[in-house]
C-alpha positions as CSV (number, residue, x, y, z in Angstrom):
1,M,11.4,-12.1,-32.1
2,P,9.7,-12.9,-28.9
3,T,6.9,-15.5,-29.1
4,I,3.3,-14.1,-28.6
5,S,1.0,-16.5,-26.7
6,K,-2.5,-17.3,-27.8
7,R,-3.8,-15.4,-24.8
8,Q,-1.9,-12.3,-25.9
9,K,-3.1,-12.6,-29.5
10,A,-6.7,-12.9,-28.3
11,A,-6.3,-9.9,-25.9
12,R,-4.9,-7.7,-28.6
13,E,-8.0,-8.2,-30.7
14,H,-10.0,-6.2,-28.0
15,V,-7.7,-3.2,-27.6
16,D,-6.3,-0.5,-29.9
17,R,-2.9,0.2,-28.4
18,L,-2.8,3.6,-30.0
19,Q,-6.1,4.7,-28.7
20,T,-6.9,6.2,-25.3
21,Y,-10.1,5.3,-23.4
22,S,-12.4,6.8,-20.8
23,L,-12.2,5.1,-17.5
24,A,-15.4,3.1,-18.0
25,E,-14.3,2.1,-21.5
26,A,-10.9,1.0,-20.3
27,V,-12.3,-1.2,-17.6
28,A,-14.8,-2.7,-20.1
29,V,-11.9,-3.5,-22.5
30,L,-10.0,-5.1,-19.6
31,A,-13.0,-7.3,-18.9
32,K,-13.0,-8.7,-22.4
33,F,-9.4,-10.0,-22.3
34,P,-9.0,-13.8,-21.8
35,K,-8.6,-14.6,-18.1
36,A,-5.8,-16.5,-16.5
37,K,-6.3,-19.5,-14.3
38,F,-6.0,-17.3,-11.2
39,D,-7.6,-14.0,-10.1
40,E,-5.3,-11.5,-11.7
41,T,-4.4,-8.3,-9.9
42,V,-5.4,-5.1,-11.7
43,E,-2.8,-2.3,-11.6
44,L,-2.8,1.4,-12.5
45,S,0.4,2.6,-14.0
46,A,1.4,6.2,-14.4
47,H,4.4,8.0,-16.0
48,L,5.2,11.3,-14.4
49,G,6.8,14.4,-15.7
50,V,8.9,15.0,-12.6
51,D,12.6,14.7,-12.1
52,P,13.2,11.6,-9.9
53,R,16.7,12.9,-9.1
54,Q,15.2,15.8,-7.1
55,S,14.2,15.0,-3.6
56,T,11.7,17.8,-3.6
57,Q,9.9,16.1,-6.5
58,M,9.4,12.7,-4.9
59,V,5.9,11.3,-5.3
60,R,4.5,8.8,-2.8
61,G,1.4,8.4,-0.8
62,I,-1.2,6.0,0.6
63,V,-4.8,5.6,-0.3
64,T,-7.7,3.5,0.9
65,L,-9.6,1.8,-1.9
66,P,-13.3,2.2,-1.4
67,K,-14.0,-1.4,-2.7
68,G,-10.9,-3.0,-1.2
69,S,-7.8,-4.4,-2.9
70,G,-8.8,-8.0,-3.0
71,K,-5.4,-8.9,-1.7
72,K,-4.7,-10.7,1.6
73,V,-2.1,-8.5,3.3
74,R,0.4,-9.9,5.8
75,V,1.1,-7.3,8.5
76,I,3.6,-7.3,11.3
77,A,3.8,-4.8,14.1
78,F,6.7,-3.5,16.1
79,T,5.1,-2.5,19.3
80,E,5.3,-2.9,23.1
81,N,1.6,-4.0,23.1
82,A,1.8,-7.2,21.1
83,E,-1.5,-8.7,22.3
84,E,-3.4,-5.7,21.0
85,A,-1.7,-5.8,17.6
86,I,-2.4,-9.6,17.2
87,A,-6.1,-9.0,18.2
88,A,-6.3,-6.3,15.5
89,G,-5.1,-8.8,12.9
90,A,-1.3,-8.7,12.8
91,E,0.4,-12.0,11.8
92,E,3.2,-11.3,14.2
93,A,3.9,-8.5,16.8
94,G,6.4,-7.6,19.4
95,L,9.6,-5.7,19.7
96,E,13.0,-7.2,20.7
97,D,12.1,-10.7,19.5
98,L,10.6,-9.5,16.3
99,I,13.6,-7.2,15.6
100,A,15.9,-10.1,16.1
101,K,13.9,-12.2,13.7
102,V,14.0,-9.5,11.0
103,T,17.7,-8.9,11.6
104,D,18.3,-12.5,10.7
105,G,16.7,-11.8,7.3
106,W,13.0,-12.7,7.8
107,T,10.8,-10.6,5.6
108,D,7.9,-12.9,4.9
109,F,5.2,-10.1,5.2
110,D,3.8,-7.3,3.1
111,V,3.6,-4.4,5.5
112,A,5.4,-3.5,8.8
113,V,3.7,-1.1,11.2
114,S,5.4,0.5,14.2
115,S,4.3,2.4,17.2
116,T,5.9,5.8,17.4
117,S,7.7,4.9,20.6
118,A,9.2,1.8,19.1
119,M,10.8,3.5,16.1
120,K,14.1,4.1,17.9
121,E,14.6,0.3,18.1
122,V,13.1,-0.4,14.7
123,R,15.7,1.7,13.0
124,K,18.2,-1.1,13.8
125,V,16.6,-3.2,11.0
126,A,16.4,-0.3,8.4
127,R,19.2,-2.0,6.4
128,V,17.0,-5.1,6.0
129,L,13.6,-3.4,5.5
130,G,14.6,-0.3,3.6
131,P,15.8,-1.9,0.4
132,R,12.6,-4.0,0.3
133,G,10.3,-1.0,0.8
134,L,9.1,-2.4,4.1
135,M,10.4,0.1,6.5
136,P,7.7,1.8,8.6
137,N,7.3,5.4,7.6
138,P,5.1,8.2,9.1
139,K,4.3,9.5,5.6
140,S,2.7,6.2,4.7
141,G,0.8,5.9,8.0
142,T,2.8,2.9,9.2
143,V,4.3,4.8,12.1
144,T,1.5,5.7,14.5
145,D,0.3,6.0,18.0
146,D,-2.7,3.8,17.2
147,V,-1.1,0.6,15.9
148,A,-4.4,-1.4,16.1
149,A,-6.3,1.1,14.0
150,A,-3.5,1.1,11.4
151,I,-3.5,-2.7,11.2
152,K,-7.3,-2.9,10.7
153,E,-7.2,-0.3,8.0
154,I,-4.4,-2.0,6.1
155,K,-6.0,-5.5,6.3
156,L,-9.7,-4.6,5.9
157,G,-9.8,-1.2,4.2
158,G,-8.0,-1.8,1.0
159,R,-5.2,0.5,1.9
160,V,-2.4,0.6,-0.7
161,E,0.8,2.6,-1.1
162,F,2.2,4.1,-4.2
163,K,5.7,5.3,-4.7
164,M,7.5,6.7,-7.7
165,D,10.6,4.8,-8.9
166,K,13.9,6.0,-10.4
167,T,12.3,6.3,-13.8
168,A,9.4,8.5,-12.7
169,N,6.9,5.6,-13.0
170,I,4.3,4.6,-10.4
171,G,2.4,1.4,-10.2
172,A,-0.6,1.0,-7.8
173,I,-2.9,-2.0,-7.1
174,V,-6.5,-1.1,-7.8
175,G,-8.3,-4.4,-7.3
176,K,-8.8,-7.9,-8.9
177,R,-10.2,-8.9,-12.3
178,S,-13.1,-10.6,-10.4
179,F,-14.3,-7.2,-9.2
180,S,-17.3,-5.7,-10.9
181,E,-16.6,-3.0,-13.5
182,G,-18.2,-0.4,-11.3
183,D,-16.0,-1.3,-8.3
184,L,-12.9,-1.2,-10.4
185,V,-13.9,2.2,-11.8
186,E,-14.4,3.6,-8.3
187,N,-11.1,2.2,-7.0
188,I,-9.1,3.5,-10.1
189,Q,-10.6,7.0,-9.9
190,T,-9.7,7.1,-6.2
191,V,-6.1,6.3,-6.9
192,I,-5.9,8.8,-9.8
193,D,-7.2,11.5,-7.5
194,A,-4.7,10.5,-4.8
195,I,-1.8,10.6,-7.3
196,G,-3.0,14.0,-8.5
197,K,-3.2,15.4,-5.0
198,S,0.4,14.3,-4.5
199,K,1.8,16.7,-7.1
200,P,5.1,18.2,-5.8
201,D,4.9,21.9,-4.9
202,G,8.2,22.4,-6.6
203,L,7.1,21.2,-10.0
204,K,7.1,24.1,-12.4
205,G,6.7,24.3,-16.2
206,A,6.1,20.6,-16.8
207,R,3.1,18.4,-17.2
208,Y,2.8,16.4,-13.9
209,I,1.2,13.2,-15.3
210,K,2.2,12.3,-18.8
211,S,0.4,9.0,-19.3
212,M,-1.7,6.4,-17.4
213,A,-2.8,2.9,-18.2
214,I,-4.5,-0.1,-16.5
215,S,-3.7,-3.7,-16.9
216,G,-4.2,-7.1,-15.4
217,T,-1.3,-9.4,-14.3
218,M,-1.4,-11.2,-17.7
219,T,-3.0,-8.6,-20.0
220,P,-1.8,-5.8,-22.2
221,G,-2.1,-2.3,-21.0
222,V,-5.2,-0.1,-21.8
223,R,-4.3,3.6,-22.1
224,L,-6.4,6.1,-20.3
225,D,-7.8,9.3,-21.8
226,P,-5.6,12.3,-20.8
227,A,-8.7,14.1,-19.8
228,L,-8.7,12.0,-16.6
229,Y,-5.5,13.5,-15.3
230,T,-4.4,16.6,-17.2
231,Q,-6.2,18.8,-14.7
232,F,-3.6,18.0,-12.1
């Protein structure tokens, strides 16, 4: 049997794994868990009742957390106006030189943004960026005519992306454990609403969101009351 650490044992004393909690209660339970030596990321996890094999039932989106994500995001920009992108906060920007660097396998960044006009060239690195989930995409707001605004929103506005995997699960960052309980509640509710609004039009006769939970990097999950999401 796997060994349970002292931290895990202590955490389990604060949560009933069979119970579901209101959002405020769940965040309060999370706050009671023993803390790691670093500021853990808090994540919202959801299991959906969609068929991930159907392209019409894909669930993905982008949301701006009102209280920020607490994460430093490294952004690069494929654009003809590199100076403007750097001034907006991009770690690196350019077109031909940046494409060549990525083609050689460099992916030391979190988000790639592209101007609309640059996308024809950027498609050359789809085989590098696509499998890593880094390819700019109009649906996620990372292909735009206003690259500078997109960069500022990503870096300063707590903008996070969520995307369903092949098992119909979604994980989305909602903040850090150092955040106040009120700030976490506000961020989490914002993401729940965003996932709810992303319900596929083609989903018929099945519950859209089957379950949701929150957790820290090193904590157990805390299940959320279905009343928070069954209206979707």
